[in-house]
C-alpha positions in Angstrom: -16.2 48.9 62.4 -14.2 49.7 59.2 -10.8 48.0 58.9 -8.4 49.4 56.4 -6.4 46.4 55.4 -3.1 46.5 53.5 -2.6 43.7 51.0 0.4 42.5 49.0 1.7 44.6 46.1 2.1 41.3 44.2 3.9 38.6 46.2 1.1 36.9 48.1 3.5 36.2 51.0 3.7 39.9 51.8 0.6 40.0 54.1 0.5 40.1 57.8 -1.1 37.6 60.2 -3.2 40.4 61.5 -4.5 41.3 58.0 -5.4 37.6 57.4 -7.2 37.4 60.8 -9.1 40.6 60.1 -10.2 39.4 56.6 -11.4 36.2 58.2 -13.3 38.0 60.9 -15.0 40.6 58.7 -18.6 40.3 57.7 -18.0 41.9 54.3 -14.9 42.8 52.2 -15.0 45.9 50.1 -12.5 45.8 47.3 -11.4 47.7 44.1 -11.9 44.7 41.8 -13.5 41.6 43.1 -11.7 39.4 40.4 -8.3 40.7 41.6 -9.1 40.3 45.3 -10.5 36.8 44.7 -7.0 35.6 43.9 -5.6 36.7 47.3 -8.7 35.5 49.2 -8.8 32.1 47.4 -5.1 31.6 48.1 -5.7 32.0 51.8 -9.0 30.1 51.8 -11.0 33.2 52.8 -14.7 33.2 51.7 -16.6 36.3 52.5 -19.3 38.4 50.7 -17.5 41.0 48.4 -18.7 44.5 47.5 -16.8 46.5 44.8 -15.5 50.0 45.8 -13.3 51.8 43.3 -12.5 55.1 41.7 -15.7 55.1 39.7 -18.0 54.2 42.6 -20.8 56.7 43.0 -22.0 58.2 46.3 -24.7 55.5 46.5 -22.0 52.8 46.9 -20.4 54.8 49.7 -23.7 55.2 51.4 -24.4 51.5 51.0 -21.2 50.6 52.9 -21.9 53.3 55.5 -25.4 51.7 56.0 -23.7 48.3 56.6 -21.4 49.8 59.1 -24.3 51.5 60.9 -25.9 48.1 61.1 -22.8 47.0 63.1 -21.3 45.0 60.3 -17.5 44.7 60.2 -16.4 45.8 56.8 -12.8 45.2 55.7 -11.6 47.6 52.9 -8.8 46.4 50.6 -7.3 47.7 47.4 -6.0 45.7 44.4 -2.5 46.1 45.8 -0.8 47.8 48.8 -2.4 50.1 51.3 -5.9 51.5 50.7 -6.0 55.3 50.4 -2.7 55.6 48.6 -3.6 56.7 45.1 -7.1 55.2 45.4 -10.5 56.5 46.6 -10.5 54.9 50.1 -10.3 58.4 51.7 -13.8 59.1 50.5 -15.2 56.2 52.5 -13.0 56.8 55.5 -14.1 60.5 55.6 -17.8 59.5 55.6 -17.2 56.8 58.3 -15.5 59.4 60.5 -18.4 61.8 60.0 -20.7 59.0 61.2 -18.4 58.3 64.2 -17.7 54.8 63.0 -14.6 53.2 64.4 -11.7 53.1 61.9 -8.9 50.4 62.4 -5.9 50.6 60.1 -4.1 47.3 59.5 -0.6 48.2 58.2 1.4 46.3 55.6 2.8 46.5 52.1 3.3 49.8 50.3 5.0 50.4 47.0 6.0 53.9 48.3 8.0 52.6 51.2 9.3 49.5 49.4 10.8 51.7 46.6 12.1 54.3 49.0 14.0 51.8 51.3 15.4 50.1 48.2 16.9 53.3 46.9 19.9 55.2 48.1 17.9 58.5 48.5 17.6 60.0 52.0 14.5 59.0 53.8 14.2 61.4 56.7 12.3 64.0 54.7 10.3 62.8 51.7 7.1 63.7 49.9 4.8 61.3 48.1 3.0 62.9 45.1 1.1 59.9 43.7 0.6 60.1 39.9 1.8 63.4 38.4 -0.8 65.5 36.6 -1.2 64.4 33.0 -2.0 67.8 31.5 -3.2 70.6 33.7 -0.7 71.5 36.4 2.1 69.3 35.1 4.5 72.0 34.1 3.8 73.9 37.3 4.4 70.8 39.4 7.8 70.2 37.8 8.9 73.8 38.2 8.0 73.7 41.9 10.4 70.8 42.4 13.5 72.4 40.7 14.9 73.7 44.0 13.5 71.1 46.4 15.5 70.0 49.4 13.6 66.7 50.1 13.2 63.4 48.4 10.1 63.0 46.1 8.4 59.7 45.4 5.9 59.4 42.5 4.0 56.6 40.7 4.0 56.2 36.9 2.5 53.9 34.4 4.3 52.0 31.6 2.4 54.2 29.1 3.9 57.5 30.5 7.2 56.5 32.0 9.3 57.8 29.0 7.3 61.0 28.8 7.8 61.7 32.5 11.5 61.0 32.4 11.8 63.4 29.4 9.9 66.1 31.3 12.1 65.5 34.4 15.2 65.9 32.2 13.9 69.1 30.8 13.1 70.7 34.2 15.6 69.1 36.6 18.5 68.5 34.3 20.0 65.5 32.5 22.5 64.9 35.4 19.9 64.9 38.2 20.2 61.6 40.2 17.1 59.4 40.4 16.0 55.9 41.1 13.4 54.1 39.1 11.8 51.0 40.7 9.8 48.6 38.6 7.8 45.4 39.2 8.3 45.7 43.0 8.1 42.3 44.9 7.7 40.4 41.5 10.2 38.0 39.9 11.7 40.7 37.7 11.9 43.4 40.3 14.3 46.1 39.1 16.0 49.2 40.6 17.7 51.5 38.1 20.0 54.0 39.7 21.6 56.9 37.8 21.0 60.2 36.1 17.7 61.0 34.5 19.4 60.7 31.1 20.8 57.3 31.9 17.5 56.0 33.2 15.6 57.4 30.2 18.0 55.8 27.8 17.8 52.5 29.7 14.0 52.3 29.5 14.0 53.5 25.8 16.3 50.6 25.0 14.5 48.1 27.3 10.8 48.2 26.8 9.3 47.1 30.1 5.9 46.2 31.5 4.6 46.9 34.9 4.1 49.8 37.2 6.9 52.2 38.1 8.0 54.2 41.2 10.3 57.1 40.6 12.4 58.5 43.5 14.3 61.8 43.0 
């Protein structure tokens, strides 16, 4: 059985009882970075064999986990933060497991997408999550396709590209377009900046910030 286990974005209290039970019952835990996952597991006194599985894992790593599953091992898959499969390579493993008719059990929990969305004032009945925007190829086309959208869009952005992305959004969507930028979700300095693209861009130009960003527009 392959359990897809959601873990906290940052605050270690944001994990479900079911997730903890699943991690304790699993034979093996597959994780993005064993060092990062160790912090969570050590906090909850969970000691299990770990196997790394991340964006740079080769097919051989996928097949190794599939072999373990075929040997009736219970594998719990976690990411560094949030729900596996959201902007990480979990779907590759899930696809292979389904092909091999292995039982998949999702264990819901924390997600930066939903945390940011419910903390904004944007409408939530129709939204699209686009992950990280293209860095080069397809970037302009993506922005142009969103000019006349009639739904809410949620994207991730890194601290290294936040100002560039806000500038591009201002160029294609207009300086007065209303957006929300969420930063450091569930952490001590969690921040929601509401306003126009121009106001948000100016704010983050004047206040150099660390952390990961979620933009809702």
